[in-house]
C-alpha positions as CSV (number, residue, x, y, z in Angstrom):
1,M,-3.8,77.2,-157.9
2,F,-0.1,77.5,-157.0
3,Q,3.1,78.4,-158.6
4,L,6.5,76.9,-158.0
5,D,8.6,80.0,-158.6
6,D,10.8,82.6,-156.9
7,Q,7.9,83.7,-154.7
8,F,7.5,80.1,-153.6
9,L,11.1,79.9,-152.7
10,S,10.8,83.2,-150.8
11,D,7.8,81.9,-148.9
12,I,9.7,78.9,-147.7
13,G,12.9,80.8,-146.8
14,L,15.0,79.8,-149.8
15,A,15.1,83.1,-151.7
16,E,18.9,83.1,-151.2
17,L,19.3,79.7,-153.0
18,P,22.0,80.2,-155.7
19,E,20.4,81.0,-159.1
20,D,21.8,77.9,-160.8
21,Q,20.1,75.7,-158.2
22,K,16.7,77.3,-158.2
23,K,15.3,75.7,-161.4
24,P,16.5,72.2,-160.5
25,F,15.3,72.5,-157.0
26,L,11.8,73.6,-158.1
27,Q,11.7,70.8,-160.7
28,H,12.5,68.3,-157.9
29,I,9.7,69.8,-155.7
30,Y,7.3,69.5,-158.6
31,E,8.3,65.9,-159.2
32,Q,7.9,65.1,-155.5
33,L,4.5,66.8,-155.4
34,E,3.3,65.0,-158.5
35,Y,4.5,61.6,-157.0
36,K,2.9,62.1,-153.6
37,V,-0.3,63.5,-154.9
38,G,-0.6,60.6,-157.3
39,I,-0.2,58.1,-154.5
40,R,-2.9,59.8,-152.4
41,L,-5.3,60.3,-155.3
42,S,-5.0,56.6,-156.3
43,E,-6.2,55.5,-152.8
44,G,-9.7,54.2,-153.1
45,L,-9.8,54.0,-156.8
46,S,-10.4,50.7,-158.7
47,E,-8.0,49.2,-161.1
48,D,-10.3,50.1,-164.0
49,Q,-10.3,53.8,-162.8
50,L,-6.5,53.8,-162.5
51,T,-6.1,52.3,-165.9
52,E,-8.5,54.8,-167.5
53,F,-6.8,57.7,-165.8
54,E,-3.3,56.5,-166.8
55,S,-4.5,56.2,-170.4
56,I,-5.8,59.8,-170.3
57,I,-2.5,61.0,-168.8
58,D,-0.6,59.1,-171.5
59,R,-2.8,60.9,-174.1
60,K,-4.3,57.9,-175.7
61,E,-6.6,59.7,-178.0
62,E,-9.2,57.0,-178.3
63,V,-9.6,56.9,-174.4
64,V,-9.6,60.6,-174.1
65,S,-12.2,61.0,-176.8
66,A,-14.4,58.3,-175.5
67,W,-14.2,59.7,-171.9
68,I,-15.1,63.2,-173.1
69,A,-17.9,61.9,-175.3
70,Q,-19.4,60.2,-172.2
71,H,-18.8,62.7,-169.5
72,A,-18.4,66.1,-171.2
73,P,-19.9,65.9,-174.7
74,D,-20.2,69.8,-174.9
75,Y,-16.6,70.2,-173.8
76,Q,-15.7,72.8,-176.4
77,N,-18.0,75.2,-174.7
78,D,-16.8,74.5,-171.2
79,E,-15.3,77.5,-169.4
80,L,-12.5,75.4,-168.0
81,L,-11.4,74.4,-171.5
82,Q,-11.6,78.0,-172.6
83,R,-9.3,79.1,-169.7
84,M,-6.9,76.2,-170.3
85,S,-6.8,77.2,-174.0
86,Q,-6.0,80.8,-173.2
87,Q,-3.3,79.9,-170.6
88,A,-1.6,77.3,-172.8
89,K,-2.1,79.4,-176.0
90,L,-3.5,76.3,-177.7
91,A,-6.6,75.8,-179.9
92,V,-9.4,74.1,-178.1
93,D,-9.1,71.2,-180.5
94,D,-5.4,70.6,-179.8
95,P,-4.9,67.0,-178.8
96,A,-2.6,67.8,-175.9
97,L,-5.0,70.4,-174.5
98,K,-7.9,67.9,-175.0
99,A,-6.0,65.3,-173.0
100,E,-5.2,67.8,-170.2
101,Y,-8.8,68.9,-170.1
102,A,-9.9,65.2,-169.9
103,A,-7.5,64.6,-167.0
104,T,-8.7,67.6,-165.1
105,K,-12.4,66.7,-165.6
106,W,-11.7,63.0,-164.8
107,L,-10.3,64.2,-161.4
108,E,-13.4,66.4,-160.8
109,V,-15.6,63.4,-161.5
110,N,-13.6,60.6,-159.7
111,R,-11.7,62.6,-157.0
112,P,-13.6,65.8,-156.4
113,D,-11.3,66.4,-153.5
114,Y,-8.2,66.5,-155.7
115,K,-7.5,70.3,-155.2
116,D,-7.6,69.7,-151.4
117,V,-5.2,66.8,-151.7
118,V,-2.8,68.9,-153.8
119,A,-3.0,71.8,-151.3
120,A,-2.5,69.5,-148.3
121,T,0.4,67.7,-149.9
122,L,2.1,70.9,-151.0
123,N,1.8,72.3,-147.4
124,E,3.4,69.1,-146.1
125,L,6.3,69.5,-148.6
126,K,6.7,73.1,-147.6
127,Q,7.0,72.1,-143.9
128,E,9.6,69.4,-144.8
129,I,11.6,72.0,-146.8
130,V,11.4,74.6,-144.0
131,Q,12.6,72.0,-141.5
132,S,15.6,71.2,-143.8
133,R,16.2,74.8,-144.9
134,D,19.6,75.1,-143.3
135,A,20.9,71.8,-144.8
136,I,19.5,72.8,-148.2
137,L,21.3,76.2,-148.0
138,G,24.5,74.5,-146.7
139,N,24.3,76.2,-143.3
140,S,25.5,74.4,-140.2
């Protein structure tokens, strides 16, 4: 979907950011993106949905397993899980991978627009950064 890396920094005009500042800056951007996306995705969801998703994100195994059993009983054969397993280099039955899969599938079911929300939010963050580029780089 997207990568927060040196290419990202180059795309927003921050390739010249000092090396020791790149990783912390990218981590800050990731946290801001996660926060803003979370707020937007929660709009229109019920308390029960929010509680369920929070339990999945918190990797509560009983909630993860129950949700998968109901919504993706054949999950081990899902191409999405296979790709996630290869990317993370984890077995398909790894509890962390199972929780990550459940969170992704939960979003597909409950907020099928989540990829668009992430993309729009990332674009907004990029614009904010570009507008503040000189201040970030310490230029007058």
